[in-house]
N, C-alpha and C positions, 0 to 999 in steps of 0.2 A: 514798485514798478521799475526797478533797476534791472535791465536786461542787456547789458553791453556785450555779454559773451554769447548771446543767442545767435547772432548773425555769424560770428566767427565759428561757432560750433557746427552750424549747418554747412559750412564750406570747408570742412576738414577733408583732407585727402583720404582715400581708402586705406584701411589698415594694411600694414605690410606683413603681419603675422599670418601664415598660411592656414592655420587652424581657424583663426577668427574669420578669415576670408571664406573658408569652406562653410562655416556656420552661417555667415551672412548669405551666401549663395543658396544654401538649403532653405533658410528662412524665406528668401525671396521666391524660390520655387514653390514652397508651400503656400505662400500668400497668393501667388498667381493661380495656382490650382484651385484654391478655395474661392477666389473671386470668379474664376471661370465657371466653377460648379454652381455658385449662387446665381450668377447671371443666367446660366442655362435653366436652372430651376424656376427663376422668375419668368423667363420666356415661356417655358412650358405651362406654367400656371396661367399666364395671360392667354396663351394659345388655347388651353382647355376652356377657359371662361368664354372666349370668343366662339368656340365650337358649340358650347352649351347654349349660349345666347342665340346663335344661328339656328340650332335645332328647335329651340323654343319658338323663334319667329316663324320658322317653316311650319311647325305644327299649328301655330295660331292661324296662319294664312290658309292652311289646308282645312282647318275647322270652319273658318268663316266661309271659304269657298264651298264646302260641303253643305253648309246651311243655306247659302244663297241658291245653290242648284236645287236643293230640296224645296225651297220656297217657290222657285220658278216652276218646277214640275207640278207642285200643288196648285199654283195659279192656272197653269195650262189645263189641268184636270177639271178645275172648277169652271173654266170657260167652256170646256168641251161638254160639260154636263148642263149648261145653261139653256140648251134647247136649240141653239143656232145650228149646231152640227146635225141634229136630228131632222130639222126641217129642210136641210139641203141648201140653205142660204149662207152666203159668206158674210161674215161680220164686216161692217163698213171700213174698219181700220185695216182689214186684210184684202180689200178689193183692189184690183188693178185699175188704172185710169180708164181703160177701154170698157170695163164692166159697169161703170157708173152711169154711162149715158144710155144704157139699155142695148148697146151694140154688142154684137158677139165678139169675144176676144180673138185677136188675130195672132198669127205666129210671126215672130221677128226672125228674118233670115239675114245673116250678115253676108256681105259681098258687094260686088260692084253693081251699079245700075246706070242706065242711060235714060235721059229724059227725052221723050219724043214730043215735039211741038206740032 
């Protein structure tokens, strides 16, 4: 574990030999290009995974929504065939409050009114 020269080796000045400097510059440029390429590839892979997961989620929501709509329509058809529609009576859960007391339903007209006493 004797490393007295490690610290001094890391702080050496840049080489003065132009050929060695050129090789170091080319090596640094290649390392930079490789790291940018790998970073872009990792980003694209993660983006692709996100898109695939998003499409799977959208397909799943579409599938569940389609099933729910089909079940709702089947339930409406079963209720329509139960005989209430053929007898002309409105089921209790679909009646308006004015219909329940035996009174005829009225029309609601929006607007101003004046009370006469």
